[in-house]
N, C-alpha and C positions, 0 to 999 in steps of 0.2 A: 807755584801753581796752587790755585784755590779750588776747593770743592765748589761746584757751580760754574767754574770755567769749563770750556769744552776742549779736551785734547782731540787728537785725530788718530790715535793708535788703533781703534777698533772700527774704523770706518769702511773696511773692505770685507763686508760679509760675502760669504761664498756658499752657494747652495750644497756643496759637498760636506759642509760642517754639520754640527748637531743642532744649530739654530732653527727653531720651527715655530709653530703657531703660538707656543707659550711666550714668545718674545717678539719684539718688533724687528723687522728687517730693514728699517730705515731709522735714522736718528740714533744709531747704535751708541755713539759716544755720549749722548746725553742720558743713557740708560745704564751705563756701566761705570765702575770705579776701577781703574787699572793700576796695578803695582808692578813696577819693574824690579827685576832681580839680577844681582851680579852673579855671573856663572863662570868666572875664571876664563873669559873668552879670549884673553891674550896669550894663553898658554898654548904649547904644542899638544897635539893629540897624544895621549898616553901619559899625560902629566896632570890630569884633573880638568882638562878642558870641557866646558859644557856642564860642569857640575856645580850646582848652587851650594855654597858652604853652609854647614849646619847652623852657624851663627845667623846667617841671612834668613834661613828658614824659620828659626826661633823668633827672630825680629818680625818677620812677615806674619806669622801666626798671632803674635802680640798686637800688631797693628790691625789685622783683621778683627780681632776680638774687640779692640777699641772702637772701631768703626761700627761693628754690628750692634754694640750696645746703644749707639746713637744718643748718648748722653751729651747734650750741647756743651754744658759747662766743662765736662771732662775732655771733650774734643778740643775746645778752645785752650784749656789748660795744658794740653799736650803740644800746643803750637800749631794746630791745624787751623788753616785760615779758610774763609768762605767768601764767595762772591756776595757782595752787599745785597741784602734782602732775601737771601735763599736759605739762611741757617735753619729756621724751624722746619721748612719743608724737607730739606735734606736729611735732617736728624730723624724725622718721621719715616722717611723712605729707608734709611739705614736700618732702623729697628724692624722694619717690615720684610727685610731680605731673609728668605729661608736659608737655613744651614743645611743644604743638601747638594747632591752631585750636579744638579742643573743650575746652580747659582754660584758656586765656588769652582771656577773653571780656569782652564788655560786658554791662550789666545787661539789655539788650533780649533777649539770647540766652536768658536764663531767663524773663523776664516777658512777652516778646512784645508784644502790643498794649497791655498795661498800662504799659509804659515806652517809648513811641515815640521818645524823644529822649535816652536814656541813652547818650551818646557816639555817637550816630548823626549822619549829616549833618544839619545844622540851622543855620538862621540863616546866619552868615558862614562857617561850617565846612563846606567841600565834601567833606572826607575822612571825618570821624567818627574812630572808634577806628582808629589806625594799626596793625592787628594784624600785618600782615606785618613791619613794622619791629620790633615787639616779638619776634616769633618769630625773626627773623634775629639780633637782638641776644642773645637768651637761649638759643639752641640750644647744646647742648653740643658741644665739639669732637669731630670724628669720631674713631673709634678703629677698630682693626683688628677685623673681624667675628669673632665667636665661632661655633664650629660648634654650632648649635642645631637642635632639632627644630621645624619650622614647618608640618608637615602630618602627619596621622595617619589611617590608614584607620578608618572607622567600621564595626566588626564587628557581627554580630548581637548585640543587647544581652542580656547574661546577669545584669548587676547594675545597681542604681541607688544613687545617693548623694544626701545632702542637702547643698545648697550655701546657707549661711546668707546673710541679707541683709548687704550690705556687702562680700562677697567679690569680689575682682577676678578676672576670667577674662582670661588673656593669650593673644595670638595665637601666641607661641612659647614654648618651654620655658625660654628665658632669663629669662622673667618680667620683661621690660624694657618701658619706656614705649612706647606705640604708640597711634595714633588708632583702631586696631582692637580695643583692649582694652575690656572691658565690665564695669562694676560691677553686680552682681546686687542688685536691689531691686524687689519683696520676695524673700525667700529661697524656694527651691523645690527639688524633686527633679529630678535630671538623670541620664541614663544614664552609668554609670561605665565608663571605657574602659581604664584601666590606670595604671601608675605607672612612668615611665621613669627616674626617679631618686628617691632617698630623700626629697627635699624637694619633689617635683612629682608632681601627679596630673592625669590627663586625664579630662575629661568632654565629653559632647556637649551643646552649648548648646541649652537649651530656654527660649524667650522668656517674657515675663511672662504671655502668654495661654496658655501650656502647649503651644506648637507646637514640635515636634521639628524642629530646623533642619538636621540632617545635617552639622554643623560642629564639629570637635574644637577644644577649647580647653584651656588649661593653668592650673592653680591651685596655690597653695602647699598642700602635703600636709596641713598642719595645719587647713586651712579647708574641706576636703571630708570630711564626717563621715557616719556612719551608713551605711556601705556594706553592702548586703544584696542577696539575690537579687531579681531583677525578677519581679513577677507576670506571668502569662501570660493575656491578652495584655498587652504593655507599654502602660501608660496615657498615651501621647503621640500627638498628631496630627501628621502629616507635612507639612512646609512645601510 
């Protein structure tokens, strides 16, 4: 299996899971990297059945760390293969994955009731996916905070812009990983609020139902397109 190929393990999204407007509800397999884990499945209940061995968890965390660094040379050196022509894009996407509870997840998070036992507490395993351990092990070392814009007044809307599907909206102008970031899917028009830097534009988040949220968010300037005067009245509902 190569990164860039598409498996089918995450293709059964179910509304009872935690998947929401932060994530696409289609093409799930092209937006996820899945890692299978041995869990002593061949044993009888009461003898360690359903428990992922410690050595497997340690190896899984090490593999996650390798992937999240997104160092192409290091990935290839470790024997990870890529679909031809995808290497650079995949490495960039891996580096952009936030280390948080919304992005390091078990299968149940996506598939809900369809996958009731995908590393959830089951049989002899009272813990299930040790998410807190993964997050503690994989979190980047703290750095001195940069001065960024993390709030912006929402003025009377005079312009709107198109935000294509797949665009990430960020909580701050640093465009850094955060559980408050949202990936737009499907694409939609949003009120355009300004451009505090050459590489950053600000929009007011409008959810997938078209509800105007009154919340300013930041995006890469190249991904906010078709800026134009807003019609009167502005076609959004107020949250």
